[in-house]
C-alpha positions in Angstrom: -2.0 4.0 19.4 -1.5 6.9 16.4 -5.0 7.1 15.6 -6.1 7.7 19.4 -3.6 10.1 20.1 -4.5 11.9 17.0 -8.3 11.8 17.7 -7.6 13.5 21.3 -5.7 16.3 19.9 -7.4 19.7 19.7 -8.9 20.2 16.1 -6.5 22.9 15.1 -3.4 21.5 16.0 -4.0 17.8 14.9 -2.8 18.4 11.3 0.4 19.1 12.5 0.8 16.9 15.6 0.1 13.7 13.2 2.6 15.0 10.6 5.3 15.5 13.5 4.1 12.2 14.8 4.6 10.1 12.0 8.0 11.5 10.8 9.5 11.4 14.7 8.3 7.8 14.8 10.2 7.1 11.7 13.4 8.9 12.9 13.1 7.2 16.2 12.8 3.9 14.7 15.6 4.2 12.0 17.7 5.0 15.0 17.0 2.2 16.8 17.0 -0.4 13.9 20.5 1.3 12.8 21.8 0.6 16.5 20.3 -2.8 16.3 21.9 -3.5 13.6 25.4 -2.5 14.9 25.0 -4.3 17.9 24.4 -7.5 15.7 26.7 -7.2 13.8 29.4 -7.7 16.8 27.8 -11.1 17.7 28.1 -14.4 15.8 25.5 -16.5 13.7 23.3 -18.6 16.0 20.3 -20.7 15.3 18.1 -18.1 17.0 19.4 -15.4 14.3 19.1 -17.6 11.8 15.4 -18.4 12.4 14.8 -14.8 12.8 16.4 -14.0 9.1 14.2 -16.7 7.8 11.0 -15.8 9.3 11.6 -12.2 8.1 12.7 -13.1 4.5 9.7 -15.3 4.4 7.4 -12.3 5.3 8.6 -9.9 3.3 8.6 -12.2 0.3 5.1 -13.3 1.0 4.0 -9.6 1.4 5.7 -9.0 -2.5 3.9 -12.2 -3.6 0.4 -11.1 -2.6 1.0 -7.2 -3.6 2.3 -8.5 -6.9 -0.8 -10.6 -7.7 -3.5 -8.6 -6.0 -1.9 -5.1 -8.2 -0.9 -3.5 -5.2 0.8 0.1 -5.8 3.9 -0.8 -3.2 5.7 -3.3 -5.2 5.0 -1.6 -8.5 6.6 1.5 -7.4 9.5 0.0 -5.8 10.6 -2.8 -8.1 13.3 -1.3 -11.0 11.6 -3.3 -13.9 9.7 -1.9 -16.6 6.0 -3.0 -16.5 2.7 -2.0 -17.9 -1.0 -2.6 -16.4 -4.0 -2.1 -18.2 -7.4 -2.5 -16.6 -11.1 -2.1 -17.1 -13.4 -1.5 -14.3 -17.4 -1.6 -14.1 -19.4 -0.6 -10.7 -22.7 -1.0 -10.0 -23.7 0.6 -6.4 -27.2 1.0 -4.7 -27.2 4.7 -4.6 -24.8 5.9 -7.1 -25.8 3.4 -10.0 -23.5 2.0 -12.7 -20.0 3.4 -13.7 -17.4 2.5 -16.1 -13.4 3.0 -15.8 -10.6 2.2 -17.8 -7.0 2.8 -17.2 -3.1 2.6 -17.7 -0.5 2.2 -14.8 3.0 1.6 -15.5 6.7 2.6 -15.4 9.6 2.6 -17.5 12.8 1.8 -16.1 16.0 3.6 -17.8 18.9 0.9 -17.4 21.7 3.3 -18.5 21.2 5.3 -15.3 22.1 2.3 -13.2 18.1 1.7 -12.5 18.3 5.1 -10.8 15.7 6.7 -13.0 12.2 5.9 -13.9 9.4 7.5 -15.7 6.0 6.8 -13.8 2.6 7.2 -15.6 -0.8 6.6 -14.8 -2.9 6.2 -11.6 -1.3 7.9 -8.5 0.4 5.5 -7.1 0.7 7.1 -3.6 -2.9 6.1 -2.8 -4.2 2.8 -1.0 -7.2 2.6 -3.1 -6.5 0.3 -5.9 -8.0 1.8 -8.5 -8.5 5.5 -8.6 -9.4 7.2 -12.2 -9.7 10.4 -11.1 -6.1 10.9 -10.0 -3.6 10.5 -13.2 -0.1 11.4 -13.2 3.3 11.3 -15.4 6.6 12.0 -13.3 10.7 11.2 -13.7 11.3 9.2 -10.6 15.2 9.5 -8.8 16.2 6.7 -6.5 19.2 7.4 -4.8 22.0 5.2 -4.7 22.2 3.1 -1.8 18.7 2.2 -1.2 17.6 -1.3 -0.5 14.4 -3.0 0.2 14.5 -2.1 3.7 15.3 1.5 3.6 14.1 3.5 0.8 14.1 7.0 -0.5 13.0 8.3 -3.7 12.3 11.9 -5.2 9.4 12.7 -8.3 8.7 15.6 -10.3 6.1 15.7 -13.0 2.7 16.5 -13.7 -0.7 15.1 -11.8 -4.9 15.3 -12.8 -6.3 16.1 -9.6 -10.2 16.6 -9.7 -10.1 18.0 -13.6 -7.1 20.1 -13.4 -3.5 19.6 -13.7 -0.6 21.0 -11.9 3.2 20.5 -11.8 4.2 18.7 -8.3 7.5 17.2 -6.7 7.4 14.6 -3.9 9.7 13.1 -1.4 9.3 9.7 0.0 10.8 7.4 2.7 9.8 4.0 3.6 11.5 2.1 6.5 10.9 -1.5 7.0 11.8 -3.2 10.5 12.2 -7.2 10.2 11.6 -8.1 14.0 12.3 -11.6 15.6 8.8 -12.5 15.0 6.3 -13.5 12.1 5.1 -9.8 11.7 7.0 -7.0 9.8 6.6 -3.5 10.5 6.8 -0.6 7.5 6.6 3.4 8.3 6.1 5.4 5.1 6.4 9.3 4.9 5.6 11.4 2.0 5.8 14.9 1.5 4.3 16.4 -1.6 4.3 20.0 -3.1 1.7 21.2 -6.1 1.7 24.1 -7.7 -1.8 24.6 -6.9 -2.7 22.6 -4.0 0.5 23.4 -2.1 1.8 21.0 0.7 0.5 17.9 1.4 1.6 14.8 3.8 1.2 11.8 3.9 2.2 9.0 6.6 1.5 5.3 6.6 2.0 2.4 9.4 1.7 -1.0 7.7 1.9 -4.4 9.7 2.6 -7.4 7.4 1.8 -11.0 9.6 1.7 -14.2 8.0 -1.0 -16.1 10.4 -0.7 -19.9 8.9 -0.2 -21.6 5.4 -3.2 -20.3 4.0 -3.8 -16.6 5.7 -1.7 -13.5 5.7 -3.1 -10.3 7.7 -2.3 -6.7 7.0 -3.9 -3.7 8.9 -2.6 -0.3 7.2 -3.1 3.1 9.1 -3.1 6.2 6.6 -2.8 10.0 8.0 -3.1 12.8 5.1 -2.8 16.2 5.4 -3.6 19.0 3.1 -2.6 22.6 3.4 -4.8 24.4 1.2 -7.7 21.7 1.0 -9.0 21.9 4.1 -12.6 21.4 3.0 -11.2 17.4 2.6 -11.5 16.7 5.9 -11.3 18.4 9.3 -8.7 21.2 9.3 -7.2 19.2 6.5 -6.5 16.0 8.0 -8.0 12.7 6.7 -7.8 9.3 8.7 -8.2 6.0 7.3 -8.1 2.5 8.6 -7.6 -0.7 6.7 -7.9 -4.3 7.9 -6.9 -6.9 5.1 -7.2 -10.9 5.4 -5.6 -12.6 2.6 -6.3 -16.1 2.1 -5.0 -18.4 -0.6 -7.0 -21.2 -2.0 -6.0 -24.4 -3.6 -2.0 -24.6 -4.1 -2.1 -25.9 -7.7 -4.3 -22.9 -8.9 -3.6 -18.9 -9.0 -6.5 -17.8 -7.0 -7.1 -15.9 -3.9 -9.2 -14.0 -1.9 -8.9 -10.7 0.1 -11.4 -10.1 2.9 -11.4 -6.2 3.4 -12.7 -3.8 6.4 -11.7 0.1 5.5 -12.8 3.1 7.9 -12.9 6.5 6.7 -12.7 9.2 9.1 -13.7 13.2 8.1 -15.5 16.1 8.8 -14.1 16.1 12.6 -11.6 13.2 14.4 -13.6 10.2 15.3 -16.6 10.7 13.1 -17.1 7.9 10.4 -17.7 9.2 6.9 -17.9 5.5 5.8 -17.3 2.1 6.4 -16.6 -0.3 3.7 -16.6 -4.2 4.3 -15.9 -6.2 1.1 -14.4 -9.3 -0.4 -12.3 -9.6 -3.5 -11.6 -12.7 -5.2 -8.8 -12.3 -8.1 -7.7 -15.3 -10.3 -5.8 -15.6 -13.7 -7.4 -16.6 -16.9 -5.9 -19.0 -18.9 -3.1 -16.9 -19.6 -0.7 -16.2 -16.5 -0.8 -12.3 -17.4 -4.3 -11.8 -17.5 -6.2 -11.7 -14.3 -10.1 -10.9 -13.6 -11.5 -10.0 -10.2 -14.9 -9.6 -8.7 -15.8 -7.8 -5.3 -19.1 -7.7 -3.7 -19.5 -5.1 -1.1 -21.5 -3.3 1.5 -21.1 0.6 2.7 -22.5 2.5 5.3 -21.9 6.3 3.6 -22.4 9.5 5.9 -24.3 11.3 3.3 -27.3 8.5 3.3 -27.8 8.5 7.1 -25.3 5.2 7.2 -27.7 3.2 5.5 -26.3 0.0 4.4 -25.7 0.5 0.4 -24.7 -2.7 -1.8 -22.1 -2.6 -4.6 -20.2 -5.1 -6.7 -17.2 -4.3 -8.8 -16.0 -6.4 -11.6 -12.2 -5.7 -12.8 -10.5 -7.3 -15.7 -6.6 -6.4 -15.7 -3.4 -7.3 -18.2 0.2 -7.1 -17.1 2.9 -6.6 -19.4 6.7 -6.3 -19.4 9.0 -7.7 -16.7 7.4 -9.9 -14.4 4.4 -10.3 -16.0 3.1 -13.7 -14.6 2.3 -14.5 -11.0 1.7 -17.3 -9.4 -0.1 -16.7 -5.9 0.5 -20.0 -4.5 4.3 -20.4 -5.5 6.1 -21.5 -2.3 4.9 -18.7 0.0 3.2 -18.2 3.3 4.3 -19.8 6.9 5.8 -23.2 6.8 4.1 -25.7 9.1 7.1 -26.2 10.8 9.4 -23.6 12.3 12.2 -22.4 9.7 15.3 -24.8 10.1 13.5 -27.7 11.5 11.9 -30.8 9.2 8.6 -31.0 8.3 6.9 -34.3 9.2 
């Protein structure tokens, strides 16, 4: 619905409509969630409510484990523990040839500030792209008191490298999670950046987490970005990205899983595809629980090459150090065979 609305807007009005729409949705849904929470506090606990809470917690925990295993930025950002990830990535593309990238992403939590301050460094942590060696940053992050896993607010100030140049930046980010009386969970994220060179940038993201069974977990994500100065990136500065990911756990005794991805990138003008990427990521641990390797065969259809079929393959090796340096992708998660509270056969 968000995507179709933006695409139907006039070209010059689209950036402001997109930004306002995502912001209004966050405010409306936040107030709705607050009213629902207040109403529920006056109602005694029931079997239905207990089941709802169990489903919601199970979905959130499943998403958390998936993000940790596949090195997704969302959990790395929100968790308040010191962690360091070092990776090396090798890619071969039919058109672009071979490339080699290395990088580091991590954070230092400052415990004497009651875990409200962090030093963040490495990859741009506000990007859906798993590995991006072009954008690097270091910043001081402030997490206000009273935030939790459902309603999160944070502020960053630091220096960021973008396309070969450094610039100071500040960011405010708000994330709201809605645990509904069903298996799927909705999250809305709004981020507002200010750069000394690139000026104002906005990023809105809507994510659905949906465990389908004991083996599969589905996550569609819509991301809208608006650039004040870098209007050459997209039509009038607005970019739309759509991601669909299906996670599959394999044997329960081993720590490996597969993610199937379909990604659509809209550029130039609303409704025009710049690229489509279809890929599978097979990821597993080595003999060490903190060391992962991943192989990613993919095909994509870039507009620059007339949307011709293009093959590529990526290999990545990644090590995790610090707190939470081991992850078991099959440690009692995904949807149970029976409803919460009932006995399994």
